[in-house]
C-alpha positions as CSV (number, residue, x, y, z in Angstrom):
1,X,-0.2,0.1,0.1
2,X,2.8,2.5,0.9
3,X,4.9,1.7,-2.4
4,X,1.3,2.1,-4.5
5,X,1.0,5.8,-2.5
6,X,4.6,6.5,-3.2
7,X,4.0,5.7,-6.8
8,X,1.3,7.8,-7.3
9,X,3.4,10.6,-5.2
10,X,6.2,10.8,-7.7
11,X,3.5,10.5,-10.6
12,X,1.7,13.7,-9.6
13,X,5.0,15.2,-9.0
14,X,6.3,14.2,-12.6
15,X,2.9,15.3,-14.2
16,X,3.2,18.5,-12.4
17,X,7.0,19.6,-13.7
18,X,5.8,19.0,-16.6
19,X,3.0,21.3,-16.4
20,X,5.3,23.7,-15.0
21,X,7.4,23.6,-18.3
22,X,4.7,23.3,-20.4
23,X,3.5,26.6,-19.0
24,X,7.1,28.3,-19.1
25,X,7.3,27.3,-22.9
26,X,4.2,28.9,-23.4
27,X,5.2,32.5,-21.1
28,X,8.5,32.5,-23.2
29,X,7.0,31.7,-26.9
30,X,4.6,34.4,-25.8
31,X,7.2,37.1,-25.0
32,X,9.2,36.0,-27.9
33,X,6.2,37.0,-30.1
34,X,5.2,40.2,-28.3
35,X,6.1,43.2,-30.4
36,X,8.8,45.5,-30.0
37,X,8.8,49.1,-29.4
38,X,11.4,51.8,-30.2
39,X,10.7,55.5,-28.6
40,X,13.1,58.4,-29.9
41,X,12.4,61.0,-27.5
42,X,9.1,59.7,-26.4
43,X,7.9,59.5,-30.2
44,X,7.0,55.7,-31.5
45,X,8.6,54.9,-34.5
46,X,7.0,53.2,-37.3
47,X,8.9,50.2,-39.3
48,X,8.1,48.7,-42.3
49,X,9.1,45.6,-40.5
50,X,8.6,44.5,-37.2
51,X,12.1,45.0,-35.1
52,X,12.8,41.7,-33.4
53,X,15.7,40.5,-30.9
54,X,17.8,38.5,-31.1
55,X,21.0,37.5,-28.5
56,X,19.2,39.9,-26.2
57,X,19.9,42.7,-28.6
58,X,16.9,44.8,-30.7
59,X,17.6,44.8,-34.4
60,X,15.6,47.4,-36.8
61,X,15.3,47.9,-40.4
62,X,18.3,50.2,-41.4
63,X,17.0,52.8,-43.3
64,X,14.4,53.9,-40.5
65,X,16.2,54.2,-37.9
66,X,19.5,55.8,-39.8
67,X,17.2,58.6,-41.1
68,X,14.7,59.1,-37.8
69,X,18.4,59.8,-36.3
70,X,19.7,62.7,-38.6
71,X,22.1,60.0,-40.6
72,X,22.3,59.3,-43.8
73,X,22.5,55.7,-45.1
74,X,23.6,53.7,-48.0
75,X,23.5,50.1,-48.7
76,X,25.9,48.2,-50.5
77,X,24.3,45.1,-52.4
78,X,27.6,43.4,-54.0
79,X,28.5,43.3,-50.4
80,X,25.9,43.5,-48.0
81,X,27.0,46.2,-46.3
82,X,25.3,49.5,-44.5
83,X,26.7,52.5,-44.4
84,X,25.9,55.6,-42.3
85,X,27.2,58.8,-41.5
86,X,26.3,62.0,-39.8
87,X,27.8,64.4,-37.4
88,X,28.5,63.7,-33.7
89,X,28.0,66.6,-31.5
90,X,30.3,69.4,-32.1
91,X,33.0,66.9,-32.5
92,X,33.2,65.3,-35.4
93,X,31.7,63.4,-37.7
94,X,30.8,59.7,-38.0
95,X,30.9,57.0,-40.3
96,X,29.9,53.9,-39.2
97,X,29.5,50.1,-41.6
98,X,28.1,47.0,-41.0
99,X,27.5,43.7,-43.0
100,X,25.0,41.3,-43.2
101,X,26.0,38.5,-40.8
102,X,29.7,40.6,-39.8
103,X,29.6,40.1,-35.8
104,X,32.5,43.2,-36.4
105,X,31.1,47.3,-37.2
106,X,33.0,50.2,-37.7
107,X,33.4,53.7,-36.3
108,X,35.2,55.9,-38.4
109,X,37.9,53.0,-39.8
110,X,37.9,51.7,-35.6
111,X,36.6,47.8,-35.6
112,X,34.0,47.2,-32.6
113,X,32.3,43.6,-31.8
114,X,28.8,42.9,-32.3
115,X,27.0,40.4,-29.8
116,X,24.1,40.3,-32.8
117,X,25.2,41.2,-36.7
118,X,22.8,42.3,-39.1
119,X,20.8,40.1,-40.7
120,X,18.1,40.1,-43.7
121,X,14.5,39.7,-42.7
122,X,11.1,40.1,-44.8
123,X,13.6,41.5,-47.6
124,X,14.8,44.3,-44.8
125,X,18.3,44.7,-43.6
126,X,18.1,44.7,-39.6
127,X,20.6,46.3,-38.0
128,X,21.7,46.6,-33.6
129,X,19.6,49.4,-32.9
130,X,21.9,50.0,-29.6
131,X,25.2,50.1,-31.7
132,X,23.8,52.2,-34.5
133,X,22.4,54.6,-32.1
134,X,25.5,54.7,-29.5
135,X,27.7,55.7,-31.9
136,X,25.6,59.0,-33.0
137,X,25.9,60.0,-29.3
138,X,22.2,59.2,-28.5
139,X,21.9,57.7,-25.2
140,X,19.9,54.6,-25.3
141,X,17.9,52.6,-22.7
142,X,15.4,49.4,-22.4
143,X,12.3,49.1,-20.9
144,X,11.7,44.9,-20.1
145,X,8.5,45.7,-18.4
146,X,7.0,47.5,-21.5
147,X,9.6,45.7,-23.9
148,X,10.7,49.4,-25.6
149,X,13.9,50.4,-26.5
150,X,14.2,53.9,-25.3
151,X,16.8,56.9,-27.2
152,X,16.8,59.8,-25.9
153,X,19.2,62.4,-26.9
154,X,19.7,66.6,-25.9
155,X,17.8,68.2,-28.6
156,X,20.0,71.3,-28.4
157,X,23.1,68.8,-28.8
158,X,21.6,66.9,-31.3
159,X,23.0,67.8,-35.1
160,X,21.8,67.0,-38.1
161,X,18.9,69.7,-37.5
162,X,19.4,73.4,-38.3
163,X,17.5,76.2,-37.6
164,X,16.6,78.3,-40.7
165,X,13.9,81.5,-40.4
166,X,13.6,80.0,-36.9
167,X,12.3,77.1,-37.9
168,X,14.0,73.4,-37.5
169,X,14.4,71.4,-40.6
170,X,15.9,68.0,-40.8
171,X,17.9,66.2,-43.4
172,X,16.1,63.4,-45.6
173,X,18.1,61.0,-47.8
174,X,17.1,60.1,-51.4
175,X,18.5,57.9,-54.1
176,X,21.9,59.1,-55.6
177,X,23.2,60.9,-52.7
178,X,20.7,63.9,-52.1
179,X,19.6,65.4,-49.2
180,X,17.2,68.0,-48.6
181,X,16.2,69.1,-45.4
182,X,12.6,69.6,-44.5
183,X,10.9,71.5,-41.5
184,X,11.2,68.7,-38.8
185,X,7.5,69.0,-37.8
186,X,6.1,67.6,-41.1
187,X,4.9,64.0,-41.2
188,X,6.2,61.5,-43.6
189,X,3.1,59.4,-44.9
190,X,3.4,55.9,-46.2
191,X,5.4,56.7,-48.8
192,X,8.7,57.3,-47.9
193,X,9.3,60.6,-50.4
194,X,5.9,61.9,-49.1
195,X,6.0,64.9,-46.3
196,X,3.1,67.3,-45.5
197,X,1.7,69.5,-42.6
198,X,-1.7,70.5,-41.9
199,X,-3.0,72.8,-39.4
200,X,-6.1,75.3,-39.0
201,X,-4.5,77.6,-41.7
202,X,-2.2,75.8,-43.8
203,X,-2.2,72.4,-45.7
204,X,0.9,71.5,-48.2
205,X,2.4,68.0,-49.4
206,X,5.3,67.5,-50.8
207,X,6.3,64.7,-52.7
208,X,10.1,63.8,-54.4
209,X,9.5,61.7,-57.6
210,X,12.8,60.0,-58.8
211,X,12.7,59.1,-62.5
212,X,15.4,56.6,-64.2
213,X,16.4,58.0,-66.9
214,X,17.3,56.0,-70.0
215,X,20.8,56.4,-71.3
216,X,21.7,58.8,-73.8
217,X,19.9,60.5,-70.7
218,X,17.4,63.9,-71.4
219,X,19.1,67.2,-71.1
220,X,17.2,69.2,-67.8
221,X,14.9,71.0,-70.1
222,X,13.9,68.0,-72.2
223,X,12.6,66.3,-69.1
224,X,11.2,69.8,-67.7
225,X,8.5,69.8,-70.6
226,X,7.8,66.2,-70.5
227,X,6.6,66.1,-67.1
228,X,4.9,69.3,-67.8
229,X,3.1,67.3,-70.9
230,X,2.2,64.9,-69.0
231,X,0.6,67.2,-66.4
232,X,-1.2,68.5,-69.0
233,X,-2.3,65.3,-70.8
234,X,-3.7,63.7,-67.5
235,X,-5.9,67.2,-66.3
236,X,-6.7,69.1,-69.6
237,X,-7.8,72.7,-69.0
238,X,-8.1,72.0,-65.2
239,X,-4.3,73.2,-65.3
240,X,-3.2,76.4,-65.8
241,X,0.5,77.3,-65.7
242,X,1.5,80.9,-64.3
243,X,5.4,80.9,-64.6
244,X,8.6,79.4,-64.6
245,X,12.0,80.1,-63.6
246,X,15.7,78.3,-63.6
247,X,17.2,79.1,-60.8
248,X,21.3,77.8,-59.5
249,X,21.2,76.2,-55.8
250,X,24.3,74.7,-54.9
251,X,25.6,74.4,-58.2
252,X,22.8,72.4,-59.1
253,X,20.5,73.5,-62.3
254,X,17.3,73.6,-61.0
255,X,13.5,74.3,-63.2
256,X,10.8,75.8,-62.0
257,X,7.4,75.7,-62.6
258,X,4.3,76.9,-61.3
259,X,0.5,76.5,-62.2
260,X,-3.0,76.1,-60.5
261,X,-5.0,73.1,-60.1
262,X,-8.9,73.1,-60.5
263,X,-9.2,69.7,-60.9
264,X,-10.5,69.8,-56.8
265,X,-12.3,72.1,-54.9
266,X,-10.6,74.1,-53.0
267,X,-8.0,74.6,-56.3
268,X,-4.6,73.8,-55.7
269,X,-1.8,75.4,-56.1
270,X,1.8,73.4,-57.5
271,X,5.6,74.6,-57.3
272,X,7.1,71.9,-59.6
273,X,11.2,71.8,-59.1
274,X,13.2,69.9,-61.5
275,X,16.5,68.6,-61.8
276,X,19.3,65.5,-63.0
277,X,22.0,63.7,-61.4
278,X,23.5,60.5,-62.0
279,X,20.9,59.1,-64.8
280,X,17.9,60.2,-62.9
281,X,15.8,63.1,-63.0
282,X,14.2,64.4,-59.7
283,X,10.6,66.2,-59.5
284,X,9.6,68.1,-56.3
285,X,6.2,68.9,-56.0
286,X,4.9,71.6,-53.2
287,X,1.3,71.3,-53.6
288,X,-0.9,74.0,-51.1
289,X,-5.0,75.0,-51.3
290,X,-4.8,78.5,-52.9
291,X,-6.4,79.6,-49.6
292,X,-3.4,79.2,-47.8
293,X,-0.8,81.6,-46.8
294,X,1.0,81.9,-49.7
295,X,3.8,84.1,-48.9
296,X,4.6,81.8,-45.4
297,X,4.3,78.8,-47.6
298,X,6.4,79.9,-50.5
299,X,9.3,81.2,-47.9
300,X,9.5,77.8,-46.5
301,X,9.5,75.8,-50.2
302,X,12.2,78.1,-51.0
303,X,14.2,77.5,-47.8
304,X,13.6,73.9,-48.2
305,X,14.9,74.0,-51.7
306,X,17.9,75.9,-51.1
307,X,19.2,73.1,-48.6
308,X,19.4,70.7,-51.6
309,X,22.6,68.8,-51.8
310,X,24.2,66.5,-54.0
311,X,27.8,64.5,-53.7
312,X,27.5,60.7,-54.5
313,X,27.5,60.8,-50.8
314,X,26.7,64.3,-49.0
315,X,29.8,64.3,-46.6
316,X,31.3,67.7,-44.8
317,X,34.6,67.0,-46.5
318,X,35.5,69.9,-44.6
319,X,35.0,68.6,-40.9
320,X,35.0,64.6,-41.4
321,X,37.6,62.1,-39.7
322,X,37.1,59.5,-41.6
323,X,34.7,58.7,-44.9
324,X,34.9,55.6,-47.6
325,X,33.7,56.6,-50.7
326,X,31.6,55.1,-53.5
327,X,35.2,54.2,-55.1
328,X,36.3,52.0,-51.5
329,X,33.8,49.7,-52.4
330,X,33.7,49.9,-56.2
331,X,37.2,48.9,-56.5
332,X,36.3,46.2,-53.4
333,X,39.0,47.5,-51.0
334,X,40.2,45.4,-48.4
335,X,42.9,46.7,-45.4
336,X,45.2,44.2,-43.9
337,X,46.6,47.7,-41.9
338,X,44.7,49.1,-38.8
339,X,43.4,52.7,-40.0
340,X,40.6,54.7,-38.5
341,X,39.8,58.2,-37.4
342,X,42.9,60.2,-35.4
343,X,44.7,57.3,-34.6
344,X,48.3,58.0,-33.1
345,X,51.4,58.0,-35.7
346,X,54.7,58.6,-35.6
347,X,55.3,60.0,-38.9
348,X,54.1,57.5,-40.8
349,X,52.0,54.6,-40.7
350,X,51.6,51.5,-43.1
351,X,48.9,51.5,-45.6
352,X,48.5,47.9,-46.7
353,X,45.4,45.7,-48.4
354,X,43.8,44.2,-51.5
355,X,41.5,45.7,-54.2
356,X,39.2,43.2,-56.3
357,X,41.1,40.7,-58.7
358,X,39.3,42.4,-61.9
359,X,40.5,46.0,-60.7
360,X,42.3,47.7,-63.3
361,X,43.7,50.3,-61.7
362,X,48.1,50.6,-61.4
363,X,48.0,53.1,-58.5
364,X,46.2,55.3,-55.9
365,X,47.3,58.5,-55.0
366,X,47.9,60.4,-51.4
367,X,46.9,63.5,-50.6
368,X,48.6,65.2,-47.2
369,X,47.0,68.4,-46.0
370,X,48.0,70.4,-42.6
371,X,46.9,73.6,-42.8
372,X,48.6,75.3,-46.0
373,X,50.9,72.4,-46.1
374,X,50.3,69.4,-49.1
375,X,51.8,66.5,-49.9
376,X,51.2,64.3,-52.8
377,X,52.1,60.9,-54.3
378,X,51.7,57.2,-56.1
379,X,50.7,54.0,-53.8
380,X,51.4,51.1,-56.5
381,X,49.1,48.7,-57.0
382,X,51.0,45.0,-58.1
383,X,48.7,41.8,-58.6
384,X,45.7,43.5,-56.9
385,X,47.5,44.4,-53.7
386,X,49.4,48.0,-52.1
387,X,51.8,47.7,-49.4
388,X,53.7,51.5,-48.5
389,X,53.7,53.6,-46.1
390,X,52.1,57.0,-45.4
391,X,53.4,60.0,-43.9
392,X,52.6,62.8,-41.5
393,X,55.2,64.8,-42.4
394,X,54.5,68.4,-40.9
395,X,55.8,67.9,-37.7
396,X,53.0,67.3,-34.2
397,X,49.1,67.6,-35.0
398,X,46.3,66.5,-37.0
399,X,46.8,66.1,-40.6
400,X,43.8,65.0,-43.2
401,X,44.5,62.6,-45.4
402,X,42.6,61.5,-48.8
403,X,43.2,58.4,-50.7
404,X,41.8,58.5,-54.6
405,X,42.0,57.1,-58.2
406,X,44.6,58.8,-60.5
407,X,42.8,61.1,-63.4
408,X,42.9,58.9,-66.6
409,X,41.4,60.1,-70.0
410,X,38.1,58.4,-69.9
411,X,37.3,58.7,-66.1
412,X,38.4,61.8,-63.4
413,X,40.1,60.9,-60.8
414,X,37.8,59.3,-57.8
415,X,37.8,59.7,-53.9
416,X,38.0,56.1,-52.7
417,X,39.3,57.2,-48.8
418,X,39.8,60.6,-46.5
419,X,40.2,60.0,-42.2
420,X,42.9,62.1,-39.9
421,X,45.6,61.1,-38.2
422,X,47.1,62.5,-35.2
423,X,50.9,63.1,-35.4
424,X,53.0,62.5,-32.2
425,X,56.0,63.2,-33.7
426,X,57.4,67.1,-33.2
427,X,60.0,66.3,-36.5
428,X,59.4,67.9,-39.5
429,X,59.8,65.5,-42.4
430,X,58.5,67.8,-45.4
431,X,61.6,66.7,-47.0
432,X,62.1,63.4,-46.8
433,X,58.6,62.0,-48.1
434,X,57.7,60.9,-51.9
435,X,56.3,63.3,-54.2
436,X,54.5,62.9,-57.6
437,X,57.6,64.0,-59.3
438,X,60.0,62.2,-56.1
439,X,59.3,58.8,-55.9
440,X,61.5,58.2,-53.6
441,X,59.4,54.8,-52.2
442,X,59.6,53.4,-55.7
443,X,61.6,49.6,-55.2
444,X,64.2,50.7,-58.4
445,X,65.1,54.1,-57.0
446,X,65.6,52.4,-53.5
447,X,67.6,49.6,-54.6
448,X,69.6,52.2,-57.0
449,X,70.2,54.4,-53.8
450,X,71.3,51.3,-51.5
451,X,73.6,49.8,-54.2
452,X,75.3,53.6,-54.8
453,X,75.7,53.7,-50.9
454,X,76.4,50.6,-49.9
455,X,80.3,51.0,-49.4
456,X,79.7,53.9,-47.6
457,X,80.9,54.0,-43.4
458,X,78.0,55.6,-41.6
459,X,79.9,56.1,-38.5
460,X,81.9,58.6,-39.8
461,X,80.2,61.6,-42.0
462,X,77.7,58.9,-43.7
463,X,75.3,61.5,-44.8
464,X,77.4,63.9,-46.4
465,X,79.7,60.1,-48.0
466,X,76.1,59.1,-49.2
467,X,75.2,62.5,-50.7
468,X,78.5,62.7,-52.2
469,X,78.4,58.9,-54.0
470,X,75.0,60.0,-55.5
471,X,76.2,63.4,-56.8
472,X,79.3,61.2,-58.7
473,X,76.6,58.6,-60.1
474,X,74.6,61.9,-61.5
475,X,77.2,62.7,-63.0
476,X,78.4,59.5,-64.6
477,X,75.1,58.4,-65.6
478,X,72.6,61.2,-66.1
479,X,72.8,63.7,-69.2
480,X,71.7,67.1,-68.9
481,X,69.1,67.3,-72.3
482,X,69.3,70.8,-73.4
483,X,66.6,70.0,-76.0
484,X,63.4,68.4,-73.7
485,X,60.3,68.2,-76.0
486,X,57.8,66.9,-73.4
487,X,54.9,69.7,-72.0
488,X,54.9,67.5,-68.6
489,X,58.3,67.0,-66.8
490,X,59.8,63.3,-66.1
491,X,59.8,62.2,-62.8
492,X,62.6,60.8,-61.1
493,X,61.5,57.1,-62.2
494,X,61.3,59.0,-65.8
495,X,65.2,60.5,-65.7
496,X,66.0,56.8,-64.6
497,X,64.6,55.2,-67.6
498,X,65.6,57.4,-70.2
499,X,69.2,58.6,-68.6
500,X,68.8,62.3,-69.1
501,X,66.7,64.9,-68.0
502,X,66.5,68.9,-67.5
503,X,68.0,70.9,-64.3
504,X,64.5,70.6,-62.9
505,X,64.2,66.6,-64.0
506,X,67.7,65.5,-62.6
507,X,66.8,67.5,-59.1
508,X,64.1,64.9,-59.2
509,X,66.3,62.5,-59.3
510,X,68.7,63.5,-57.2
511,X,66.2,64.0,-54.3
512,X,64.4,61.0,-54.7
513,X,68.0,59.1,-54.2
514,X,68.8,61.1,-51.9
515,X,65.6,61.0,-49.6
516,X,66.0,56.9,-50.2
517,X,68.8,57.1,-47.9
518,X,67.2,58.8,-45.5
519,X,68.8,62.6,-46.3
520,X,66.1,65.7,-46.7
521,X,66.6,67.6,-49.9
522,X,64.7,70.5,-51.5
523,X,64.1,71.2,-54.6
524,X,64.5,75.1,-55.1
525,X,64.4,77.5,-58.1
526,X,66.4,80.3,-59.2
527,X,65.0,83.3,-61.0
528,X,67.3,86.4,-62.2
529,X,66.6,88.4,-65.4
530,X,68.2,86.4,-67.7
531,X,67.9,83.0,-66.4
532,X,66.3,79.9,-64.4
533,X,68.1,77.7,-63.0
534,X,66.8,74.9,-60.6
535,X,69.2,72.8,-58.1
536,X,68.9,70.6,-54.8
537,X,69.3,71.7,-51.0
538,X,70.2,69.1,-48.6
539,X,70.3,68.5,-45.0
540,X,73.4,67.5,-43.9
541,X,74.5,66.9,-40.1
542,X,72.1,69.6,-38.9
543,X,72.6,71.8,-41.7
544,X,71.4,72.8,-45.2
545,X,73.7,72.7,-48.3
546,X,73.4,73.5,-51.7
547,X,74.0,70.8,-54.2
548,X,74.2,71.6,-57.9
549,X,74.2,68.5,-59.9
550,X,73.9,70.7,-63.3
551,X,76.9,72.7,-63.3
552,X,78.5,70.4,-61.3
553,X,78.6,68.3,-64.5
554,X,80.1,71.3,-66.3
555,X,76.9,72.3,-68.4
556,X,76.5,75.6,-68.6
557,X,73.8,77.6,-70.1
558,X,76.3,80.5,-70.7
559,X,78.2,78.3,-72.9
560,X,76.5,77.3,-76.2
561,X,75.7,73.2,-76.5
562,X,78.8,72.1,-78.7
563,X,81.1,73.9,-76.0
564,X,79.7,72.4,-73.2
565,X,82.9,69.8,-71.5
566,X,81.2,67.2,-69.1
567,X,83.7,67.7,-65.9
568,X,82.9,66.8,-62.5
569,X,83.2,70.2,-60.0
570,X,82.9,69.2,-56.7
571,X,82.5,73.0,-55.6
572,X,79.2,72.6,-56.6
573,X,78.4,69.8,-53.7
574,X,78.1,71.9,-51.2
575,X,78.0,75.4,-53.5
576,X,78.6,78.7,-51.8
577,X,75.1,80.0,-50.6
578,X,76.3,83.7,-51.1
579,X,76.8,83.5,-54.7
580,X,73.2,82.1,-55.5
581,X,71.7,84.6,-53.1
582,X,72.9,87.1,-54.7
583,X,72.5,85.9,-58.5
584,X,69.0,84.5,-58.4
585,X,65.2,84.8,-56.2
586,X,65.0,81.5,-54.4
587,X,61.8,79.4,-54.0
588,X,61.2,75.9,-52.7
589,X,59.3,73.8,-55.5
590,X,56.4,72.0,-53.0
591,X,58.1,68.4,-55.0
């Protein structure tokens, strides 16, 4: 009997555990399917796909969250990458990048791990809302009871909005990097390209229609006239065109058409603005009742139109700290060295990576700017790989760096990457870095410099002896070109290849070989009433010396070509500065 009671007790106990587990599972299931809400300063955000929770992180549709936070967003379909950009308070700009399924995201080039990577759900890219919001300086909290993400920001610090005539305008982004500022209190309709506002006095609607123009694209006037014709076909005599104009908005040609439409009651006034960009036609239509406050609405319309910006991706190129442009993705660039905004460096850092196998690119250009100082040079691409230093040559402080493609016959130069670094060295190395004409990092030039100076005792006056050996090598191997034919000067590589050059061109090669030997070298132009001459200066053992390889090789313009005698004159190796100063007005060439 006791055994039966024990068995029954055990049975009921196990049954109760099953019921409890079933109840718990049901609660979990209900919890999973309870909707997630996102509030921005107490305003509920609306999404076309419901937010979901994965690994305790809320994922939301990418485009809506970026635009609601005042950021520009772009989608790179080939790599399934989301990029977003906006100004973060008054400190800097913020560029963020996330890829579908990738557990690493990037803020201004710096990598950050994600607990839950972006995913595709219902044909929508969903991104982690916390990472996005915090990247833009917005506080994030979680209301567990109501399953609500709370996003909060200080309105005065939240950048992206702009005060115009006492009204706060917020940026909205459209195809091909078109940005338009719209009054913040205007509401967006179910259509992402339609906005408007209605109160007791006014009722105004704005729509942005984007038309994909066929190849052999229409001219602006033709695009405008075809649109007017379609309006007439639809409304016939119900439409009266009341005026037109041609305006310039931020260097964009815009046609304006004004009309009155009586197809509805009360009749509607319309102002339609047309412009063309990147194979697309844009038609911005403002519609408002004729009984509305006409002057007030026209002023708002004018303010909206005057904020139109186009720039492939409309970055603030004066202030940004890290930007990857469209060309970065077109060429499939991947870094194997770390590059991020405001990283600290000591005069130089590694720039290493790859481009797409089918990318036809022989080199890229590097431009370094600090204040009014500028340096520019090439980085070669071999077997779709690049590996070279980038310099911060202008001493202590911030250097702005732009990577771009070369300007070719069939295609203009394109920006690839733009970022800034902080140089921690006080040393100015302006005259040891490469330039477009002084390719001191070229492997052939580096090898030649090493070969020329290989027997120099570097412990005893090494710099001076290395420079002297290069001086003598140039005398023995490079011919002075008295009849140059090219409009574009030969670079150092060109002089080395042809074994001849003008005084300017030989100075490029001399500077390249000196810099490749870690000796700073300037290129100096001297002008007088009857002459123009170019030579080098070099920094040896803390002093700048004039070095004139052309005159030191016996070439003198005062003697005709036939009577020139090639004879090495070492007095020009460290020339008398007073003679040059008395004869020439001297200018340092930027190369």
